[in-house]
C-alpha positions, 0 to 999 in steps of 0.5 A: 500500500503506497500513500503519496502525502503532501509535505505540508500536512502536519504530522502526516508521516507520523500518522500514516507510516504504520498503514503503508509506505509513505512518500511525501511530495511538495505540491509545486513539484507534483506531476502525473508520473509520480502517481503511477504506483500510488494507492492513496493520495493525501493532500491539502488545498495547494494540490489541484486534483485534475484529470490531467494530474490523474492520467498515470494514476492507474492504481489510485483508489482514494483521494482525501484532503486534510482541509475543509474545502474541496474546490481543489478536487475535480470530484466529478472526474474522480467519480467518473473514474471510480476513485473515492474521495473525501475531506476533513470537513469541519476540521477548522470550524472551531478556529473560524468561529473563534476568529469571529468571536475575537472580531466581535469582542474588538467591536465591543471594545471599539464601541461599534456594537453592544454584544449582548444587545446585538444580533448576529446573522450567520450566513451558512449553517454548516460546520463553521456556521454551526460552531459559531452558533454554539459559541454565540449561544454559550456567551449569550449573543442573539443570532439567526441563520440563513441557509436555504438548502439546509432549511429545505432539508430540515423542513422535510422532517418538520423542523423550522430551526437548526440547533434551536436557532431560527432560519431567516431570509437574506433580507432579514440578514441584511438588517442584522447588526453583524453579518458573518459569512460561512458558505462554500463557494458554489457557482451555479446550481440551485443555491449558488454563493458566487457574489451572494453578497452583491451590490444591491445587498451592500448598498443597503448596509449602514455604518452601524453594521459589521460585515465579516467574510471568513469563508471564500472571497468570491462570495462578495462582489469585491468591486461593489464592496470597494465602492461601498467602502469608499462612501461616507458612512460605510459599514465596518468590514473584516476580510480574511478571504479575497477574490482571486487569491493569492493575487488579491486586491490590496486596495481594499486594505485601506478601507477594511477594519481588520484584514488577514490572509485566509488564516481564520481556520489556521489554528494548530488544532484545526490543522492537526484535526484535519490530519486526524480525520484523513488518517481515520478515513485511510484506516477505514479504506485499508480496513485497520483500526485507528490507534492515534489521537489528536492529543498524541501530537499537540503540545501542552500549553501554560494555564491561564490564570484569570483575574475576573472583575465580576466572578460572582455575577450570574452572567459573564461580563463582556470585559471579563470575556475580552480579557480571557479570550484575547489571551487565546486569540487576538485578531488584531495581531494578525491584522498588524502582521498582514499590514506590515508584510504588505508594507501598505505605507509604501504605495501598495497600488504599485505592488506587482501581482507576483509580489502580492501573491508571494506575500499572501502565500508566505503569510499563510504558510508561515502562520504563527502558532495559534491554539484554540480555547480547548488547549488551555486550562483556565484557572478561575477565582474560587468565588466564580459563579457556576454560570460563568464556569459553564460559559467558559466550559462551553467555549472549550476551556478546561475550567478549575477553581484556584 
């Protein structure tokens, strides 16, 4: 059993070397001939699986990607040649949800919204949208969902909500204080998402609203967005993703509040969880029981000692939540790193496309170590209320009183 493994998959060889003969490759160097005697191909989104790539893959029976997205796989072709395929859908859902929460807490600090009176409209209730919904529920933030295909599926069994949250239409989403996008890129079909957030939608947004895109850049009409951002009383916008990555339009940087290079899901847990998921899939394909777990590969972290201002309160204060959560992940750090890397003060409009692409790609590849809440033991004061303890537990922390 030969497994060809993209070398950017974290701990890939450690996970898979007990299953078969593992050979690694750099995505830039992959050519059809390298697949001639390969049984299983494991990759990330940097490898594009096309009919041309598979011309020599006579033994290939399974392709899996250690990423949530699958746009880099030609699934129709794989189906047509009877090659099974899968993905690590949901591996980065917690990380993206925590990214959004970090933005919301900054919006609270900047007095752009009142978190406990605001309504968040979640566009897309799949793995990421559902994870965000759980986090918002944990901290007591009102939210609603827009997901027509899921809504239609659930309606067949008489359900009108998902995990207790109501479905609304896009017009209602456009009136929410915060709009957070979490849909796949789909062009065509019954429910396309290409430029779902179009000029008409953007024109209705006000300066009191916050728009966050942490899914795919193609979901927003970028030309219309840039035009809207240049007007007076423009909405506040946070972008982690862009159209035409990695050759992105850096002109947007001057007008958005936070900008990051498609790293919302790039936590250590998110990446290694992707490896864990494809490892379990490959075990299933070859008929062996998995004996490795995520905890085998993750380093321990130092505990967080939280000095809460209001530990006895029946509800976690926003200030205490900000203090603890931004210790785990602060989106402002990634914004600063991104802007410094692109050297915006030196005339980015004249930056060659090749330099833009290389900078964007390097920021993603060399992303800093970032952990999720679940990686931390959280030490709270002994008089912390049960309600606050439960809130932090639901966020993923391992809570203890000291």
